[in-house]
C-alpha positions in Angstrom: -79.2 35.7 9.0 -77.0 36.4 6.0 -76.8 33.5 3.7 -73.0 33.8 3.4 -72.6 33.5 7.2 -74.8 30.4 7.2 -72.6 28.8 4.4 -69.4 29.5 6.4 -70.8 28.0 9.6 -72.0 25.0 7.6 -68.5 24.5 6.2 -66.9 24.7 9.6 -69.3 22.0 10.9 -68.4 19.8 7.9 -64.7 20.1 8.5 -65.0 19.4 12.2 -67.0 16.2 11.4 -64.2 14.8 9.2 -61.9 12.3 10.9 -58.3 13.6 11.4 -56.8 10.7 9.5 -58.9 11.5 6.5 -58.0 15.2 6.7 -54.3 14.4 6.7 -54.6 12.0 3.8 -56.4 14.6 1.8 -53.2 16.7 1.8 -50.8 13.7 1.1 -49.4 13.7 -2.4 -50.4 11.0 -4.9 -48.0 8.2 -5.8 -47.4 9.9 -9.1 -46.5 13.2 -7.4 -44.3 11.4 -4.9 -42.4 9.6 -7.8 -42.0 13.0 -9.4 -40.5 14.5 -6.2 -38.1 11.5 -5.8 -37.1 11.7 -9.4 -36.3 15.4 -9.1 -34.2 14.7 -6.0 -32.4 11.8 -7.8 -31.5 14.2 -10.7 -30.7 17.2 -8.5 -28.5 15.3 -5.9 -25.6 14.3 -8.2 -25.7 17.7 -9.9 -25.5 19.5 -6.5 -22.7 17.1 -5.4 -20.8 17.7 -8.7 -21.1 21.5 -8.2 -19.9 21.2 -4.7 -16.9 19.0 -5.7 -15.9 21.4 -8.5 -16.4 24.7 -6.7 -16.4 24.2 -3.0 -14.5 21.0 -2.1 -11.3 21.7 0.0 -9.1 20.6 -2.9 -11.2 22.3 -5.6 -8.3 24.6 -6.4 -6.1 21.7 -7.6 -6.1 21.1 -11.3 -7.0 17.9 -13.0 -9.3 16.3 -15.6 -12.8 17.9 -15.3 -14.6 14.5 -14.9 -12.1 13.5 -12.2 -12.9 16.6 -10.1 -16.7 15.9 -10.0 -16.9 12.1 -9.8 -14.9 8.9 -9.5 -15.7 7.9 -13.1 -12.3 9.0 -14.5 -10.5 6.7 -12.1 -12.9 3.8 -12.5 -12.6 4.0 -16.2 -8.8 4.2 -16.1 -8.5 1.2 -13.8 -11.0 -1.0 -15.5 -9.5 -0.1 -18.9 -6.0 -1.1 -17.6 -4.6 2.3 -18.4 -3.9 3.6 -14.9 -0.2 4.0 -15.3 -0.3 5.8 -18.6 -3.3 7.9 -17.7 -1.8 9.2 -14.5 1.5 9.9 -16.3 -0.4 11.8 -19.0 -2.3 14.0 -16.6 0.8 14.9 -14.7 2.5 15.9 -18.0 -0.6 18.1 -18.6 -1.3 19.6 -15.2 1.9 19.4 -13.3 3.4 17.6 -10.2 0.1 17.5 -8.3 -3.1 16.4 -10.0 -6.7 15.9 -8.8 -7.6 12.4 -10.0 -10.8 12.0 -8.0 -13.2 14.3 -6.1 -11.3 13.6 -2.9 -8.0 12.3 -4.3 -4.7 13.8 -5.3 -1.8 12.2 -7.1 1.8 13.6 -6.7 4.8 13.1 -8.9 7.7 14.3 -6.9 10.4 12.6 -4.8 9.6 14.8 -1.8 5.9 13.7 -1.9 6.9 10.1 -2.0 9.0 10.5 1.1 6.4 12.6 2.9 3.5 10.2 2.3 5.4 7.0 3.2 7.5 8.1 6.1 6.1 9.0 9.6 6.1 12.7 10.3 8.4 14.2 13.0 5.4 15.1 15.1 4.1 11.5 15.1 1.5 12.2 12.5 1.4 9.9 9.5 -0.5 9.1 6.4 -2.6 6.0 7.1 -4.3 3.3 5.1 -7.2 3.4 7.6 -10.4 4.5 5.9 -9.4 3.6 2.4 -11.9 1.4 0.5 -9.1 -1.2 0.1 -8.6 -1.4 3.9 -12.3 -1.8 4.5 -12.6 -4.6 1.9 -9.5 -6.3 3.4 -11.2 -6.7 6.7 -14.0 -8.7 4.9 -11.6 -10.8 2.8 -8.6 -11.7 5.0 -8.9 -13.9 8.0 -6.6 -11.6 9.9 -4.4 -8.6 9.3 -1.1 -9.1 7.4 1.8 -7.0 6.4 -0.1 -5.6 3.5 -3.5 -4.9 5.0 -2.9 -3.9 8.6 -3.4 -0.2 9.2 -2.2 0.1 12.7 1.5 1.1 12.9 2.2 -0.8 16.1 0.6 -4.0 14.7 2.5 -3.6 11.4 5.8 -3.2 13.2 5.1 -6.2 15.3 4.3 -8.3 12.2 7.3 -7.0 10.3 9.7 -7.6 13.2 8.4 -11.2 13.6 8.6 -12.0 9.9 11.9 -10.2 9.0 14.1 -13.2 9.7 12.7 -14.9 6.6 14.2 -12.2 4.4 17.6 -11.6 5.8 20.8 -12.2 3.8 21.4 -15.3 5.9 17.9 -16.5 5.1 18.3 -15.9 1.4 21.5 -18.1 1.5 19.6 -20.9 3.3 16.7 -20.6 0.8 18.8 -20.6 -2.3 18.7 -24.4 -2.9 14.9 -24.2 -3.1 15.1 -21.3 -5.6 17.8 -23.0 -7.6 15.7 -26.2 -7.8 12.8 -24.5 -9.4 14.8 -22.2 -11.7 16.7 -25.3 -13.0 13.4 -27.1 -13.6 12.0 -24.1 -15.5 15.1 -24.0 -17.8 14.9 -27.7 -18.4 11.2 -27.4 -19.1 11.8 -24.6 -21.6 14.4 -26.7 -23.4 12.3 -29.9 -23.5 9.3 -28.0 -25.0 11.5 -26.2 -27.5 10.5 -26.5 -31.1 12.9 -24.8 -33.6 11.2 -21.9 -35.4 8.1 -21.9 -33.3 7.0 -19.0 -31.1 6.7 -19.6 -27.4 5.4 -17.6 -24.4 8.3 -17.2 -22.1 6.0 -15.4 -19.6 4.1 -18.6 -19.1 7.3 -20.5 -18.2 8.7 -17.9 -15.8 5.2 -17.5 -14.2 5.0 -21.2 -13.4 8.5 -21.1 -12.0 7.8 -18.1 -9.7 4.6 -19.7 -8.5 6.5 -22.9 -7.6 9.2 -20.9 -5.8 6.9 -18.7 -3.7 4.5 -21.6 -3.0 7.4 -23.8 -1.8 8.8 -21.0 0.4 5.5 -19.9 1.8 3.7 -23.2 2.4 6.6 -25.7 2.7 5.9 -27.5 -0.6 5.2 -26.4 -4.2 1.7 -25.4 -5.2 0.2 -26.5 -8.5 0.3 -23.7 -11.1 -3.1 -24.6 -12.5 -4.6 -23.8 -9.1 -3.7 -20.2 -9.7 -3.2 -20.0 -13.4 -4.4 -16.4 -13.7 -2.1 -14.1 -11.8 -3.4 -12.2 -8.9 -3.8 -8.5 -9.8 -1.0 -7.6 -7.5 -1.3 -3.9 -8.1 -2.2 -2.8 -4.6 -5.1 -0.7 -5.7 -7.1 -3.8 -6.7 -5.4 -6.5 -4.7 -8.1 -6.9 -1.9 -10.9 -7.1 -4.4 -9.2 -9.6 -6.7 -7.9 -11.9 -4.0 -11.3 -13.5 -3.1 -11.6 -15.9 -6.0 -7.9 -16.9 -5.8 -7.8 -17.7 -2.0 -10.4 -20.4 -2.5 -8.3 -22.0 -5.3 -5.5 -22.7 -2.9 -5.9 -26.3 -1.7 -7.6 -26.5 1.6 -4.9 -28.7 3.1 -2.4 -25.8 2.8 -4.7 -23.6 4.8 -4.8 -25.9 7.8 -2.2 -25.4 10.5 -1.5 -29.1 11.1 -0.7 -29.5 7.5 1.7 -26.6 7.6 3.5 -28.2 10.5 3.5 -31.5 8.5 5.2 -29.7 5.6 8.0 -28.5 7.9 8.4 -32.1 9.3 8.7 -33.5 5.8 11.4 -31.0 4.7 13.9 -32.1 7.3 14.2 -28.8 9.1 14.9 -26.6 6.1 14.6 -22.8 6.3 11.9 -21.0 4.4 9.1 -18.4 4.9 7.1 -21.0 6.7 9.9 -21.7 9.2 10.1 -18.0 10.1 6.3 -17.8 10.4 6.1 -20.8 12.7 9.0 -19.4 14.8 7.3 -16.0 15.0 4.2 -17.7 16.4 6.2 -18.4 19.5 8.4 -15.3 19.6 5.8 -12.7 18.7 2.6 -14.5 19.6 1.2 -14.7 16.1 -2.2 -16.2 16.0 -3.1 -19.0 13.6 -5.2 -16.7 11.4 -2.2 -14.3 11.2 0.1 -17.1 10.2 -2.3 -18.2 7.4 -2.9 -14.7 6.2 0.8 -13.9 5.9 1.6 -17.2 4.2 -1.0 -16.5 1.6 0.2 -12.9 1.2 3.8 -14.0 0.5 2.7 -16.5 -2.1 0.2 -14.3 -3.9 2.1 -10.9 -4.0 5.5 -12.5 -4.4 4.2 -14.5 -7.4 2.5 -11.7 -9.3 5.1 -9.0 -8.8 8.1 -11.3 -9.6 6.5 -12.9 -12.6 5.5 -9.5 -14.1 9.0 -8.1 -13.5 10.7 -11.1 -15.1 8.4 -10.8 -18.1 9.3 -7.1 -18.3 13.0 -7.8 -18.1 12.9 -10.2 -21.0 10.7 -7.7 -23.0 13.2 -4.9 -22.5 16.4 -6.8 -23.3 14.8 -8.5 -26.3 13.2 -5.3 -27.7 16.7 -4.3 -28.8 18.8 -7.4 -29.5 22.0 -5.6 -28.6 20.9 -5.7 -24.9 20.3 -9.4 -24.9 23.5 -10.1 -26.7 25.5 -8.1 -24.1 23.8 -10.0 -21.3 24.5 -13.3 -23.0 28.1 -12.4 -23.6 28.6 -11.3 -20.0 27.0 -14.5 -18.6 28.7 -16.9 -21.0 32.1 -15.3 -20.4 31.7 -15.5 -16.6 30.6 -19.1 -16.4 31.8 -22.3 -17.9 28.8 -24.3 -16.6 25.2 -23.5 -15.7 25.9 -25.0 -12.3 28.4 -22.2 -11.6 25.6 -19.7 -11.7 24.7 -18.9 -8.1 23.0 -16.1 -6.2 26.3 -14.7 -5.2 28.1 -15.1 -8.5 25.4 -13.3 -10.5 25.9 -10.2 -8.3 29.2 -9.8 -10.2 27.4 -9.3 -13.6 27.2 -5.5 -13.9 25.3 -5.3 -17.2 22.7 -8.0 -16.2 22.0 -6.2 -12.9 21.8 -2.9 -14.7 19.2 -4.3 -17.0 17.1 -5.4 -14.1 17.5 -2.0 -12.4 16.5 -0.2 -15.5 13.5 -2.5 -16.0 12.3 -1.7 -12.4 12.7 2.0 -13.2 10.5 1.8 -16.3 8.1 -0.8 -15.0 8.0 -0.8 -11.2 6.0 -3.7 -9.7 4.2 -1.3 -7.2 1.8 1.3 -8.5 1.7 4.5 -6.6 -2.1 4.7 -6.7 -2.2 1.2 -5.2 -0.3 2.4 -2.1 -2.4 5.5 -1.5 -3.0 6.9 2.0 -5.3 9.3 3.9 -3.9 12.7 4.7 -3.8 13.6 8.4 -3.8 17.3 7.4 -0.3 18.0 6.3 1.9 19.8 3.8 3.0 17.7 0.8 5.7 19.3 -1.4 4.5 22.8 -0.4 0.8 22.1 -0.7 -1.4 21.8 2.3 -3.7 18.8 2.0 -6.7 18.7 4.3 -7.4 15.8 6.6 -9.2 13.0 5.0 -8.0 13.5 1.4 -6.7 10.4 -0.4 -3.1 11.0 -1.6 -0.6 8.9 -3.5 2.9 9.4 -5.1 2.9 7.8 -8.5 6.1 5.8 -8.8 5.6 5.0 -12.5 5.5 8.7 -13.3 8.3 9.7 -10.9 10.7 7.1 -12.3 10.0 8.3 -15.9 10.1 12.0 -15.1 12.4 14.0 -17.4 13.3 16.4 -14.5 14.8 13.4 -12.7 16.1 11.2 -15.5 18.0 11.8 -18.8 16.3 9.9 -21.7 13.6 9.2 -19.2 11.4 7.0 -21.3 14.2 5.0 -22.9 15.7 1.7 -21.7 19.3 2.6 -21.0 21.0 0.2 -18.6 24.2 2.1 -18.9 22.8 4.9 -16.8 23.6 2.5 -13.8 27.1 1.9 -14.9 28.4 5.0 -16.6 27.0 8.1 -14.8 30.0 10.1 -13.7 30.8 13.7 -14.5 30.5 14.6 -18.1 28.2 11.7 -19.0 24.6 12.1 -20.2 23.4 10.4 -17.0 25.4 12.6 -14.6 22.4 14.5 -13.3 20.0 11.6 -12.9 18.3 11.9 -9.5 18.8 8.3 -8.4 17.3 8.9 -5.0 13.9 9.0 -6.8 14.4 5.4 -7.8 11.9 3.6 -5.4 10.5 0.6 -7.3 9.7 -1.3 -4.0 8.3 1.8 -2.2 10.0 3.6 0.7 9.5 3.9 4.5 8.3 1.3 7.0 6.2 -0.4 4.3 9.0 -1.0 1.8 8.6 -4.4 0.2 9.9 -7.0 2.7 10.6 -9.6 0.0 12.4 -7.4 -2.5 15.8 -9.2 -2.1 14.2 -12.6 -2.6 12.5 -11.4 -5.7 15.7 -10.0 -7.1 17.5 -13.2 -6.3 15.0 -15.2 -8.4 15.0 -12.7 -11.2 18.8 -12.6 -11.5 19.2 -16.4 -11.5 16.5 -16.9 -14.1 17.8 -14.2 -16.5 21.3 -15.5 -16.2 20.4 -19.2 -16.7 18.1 -18.5 -19.6 20.7 -16.3 -21.3 23.4 -19.0 -20.7 21.2 -21.7 -22.2 19.2 -20.1 -25.0 19.2 -17.7 -27.8 16.0 -15.6 -27.7 14.4 -13.3 -30.2 11.2 -11.3 -29.7 8.6 -12.5 -32.3 6.1 -9.6 -32.2 8.2 -6.5 -31.4 6.5 -4.6 -34.2 3.0 -5.3 -32.8 3.6 -5.4 -29.0 4.7 -2.3 -27.1 4.7 -2.6 -23.4 3.6 0.9 -22.5 0.8 0.8 -25.0 -0.4 -2.8 -24.9 0.6 -4.2 -21.5 -1.8 -2.0 -19.4 -1.4 -1.5 -15.7 1.5 -2.9 -13.7 -0.9 -5.3 -12.0 -1.7 -7.1 -15.1 0.5 -10.1 -16.0 1.6 -9.7 -19.6 2.2 -12.2 -22.4 4.2 -11.8 -25.6 6.0 -14.4 -27.8 9.6 -15.1 -28.4 11.6 -17.4 -30.7 13.7 -19.7 -28.6 16.7 -21.6 -29.8 19.1 -23.8 -27.9 22.5 -22.4 -27.4 24.8 -22.9 -30.3 28.0 -24.5 -29.1 
């Protein structure tokens, strides 16, 4: 027999005699080879994903920063660096009214987009919060859905209807004594700590005051400022993430229902947010977790947005002393005593109110990115946006857009007073002014916030002469960061010269 045939038959017998497990293992890659394969996959996967996002993604045709189109790094860097407002405004100036700010996210800067995104569509379709990272985190953080976090339209309507009585004109009148008490204390505190010629942080004083007001209205008695000294980052984009550490700083007795009821009993039947929430428990069947969740929401969001806006008002009117002098003159001419300054009487101060409106235009308390939604598959401002894409209308950019506003980036309170035919502000598109959002989720507490802001500005202007100490080194747009960061700058405070 041929020797080659004998060798072949011998090899066949050897292979047949090897156990199957050993045979399989002989073809298994070594650990080193396996690590190499996994490494190659790890390197190739993000490259493949980036190529898909840039060339094949359904919104690949929309322009934007290159890094934003392939990864979330651009947005993460902007948020963590507290530059979100400025960065989004810049990319809109460069790329136009619609910009891709993430692999699956678009930012719009038009009035039509703002209305489309935040109002239910005629066919019943709507842009929802369901599916956003914030909504998923909210389920882990909050004990129950509240007006901010609930994604179901029916549930949101039920909550809003139940809680609306706390924010009516009648309710504001009933709550004014509480607001006045804390505003007066803040003015007295500012005067008692006054040292002539020494710089002070007015932001700290108004922050403590707002925290006292919203805590008193939300929980039935004031909360200690030190228990929430650092403001909650109320920009809605980060709100759920940042709430965790602050919730646990609220004293436990305020989060117990029997203590909430006790607060009402001690207040002699007064009217506040807590009164409405307890009433809603009966009328709308609110659960105990829903009551607690909404009480905490009113205090937290009301504190940060109101304190930041107040700080911004003083910044803008002090940046140019002429504005503060006009506010002072208006207030001091209208009132002979600080006790004459009421929620109703300050409504008759046109320049003071114009300054507040102009502040809200330039520094809105709600960031558009923070109120982003998921597209149901709809046309926004002429562009079809596929289902599942994150969309937002950037209020900061819209309210500073030269196409909508004359002298768009300038603080000009007169635009709200003298805007008739022939004036420089004649063609301002005032319908694009939406500092508190628009649609079913417009801020429910906006009138309460404005009431506190008006009273505070009027009483401080009546009582003190203020001067910004660091106006050459502090510029809000450059140094203050995002709208959900509470800002601090220093002023020189002097008691009113009689």
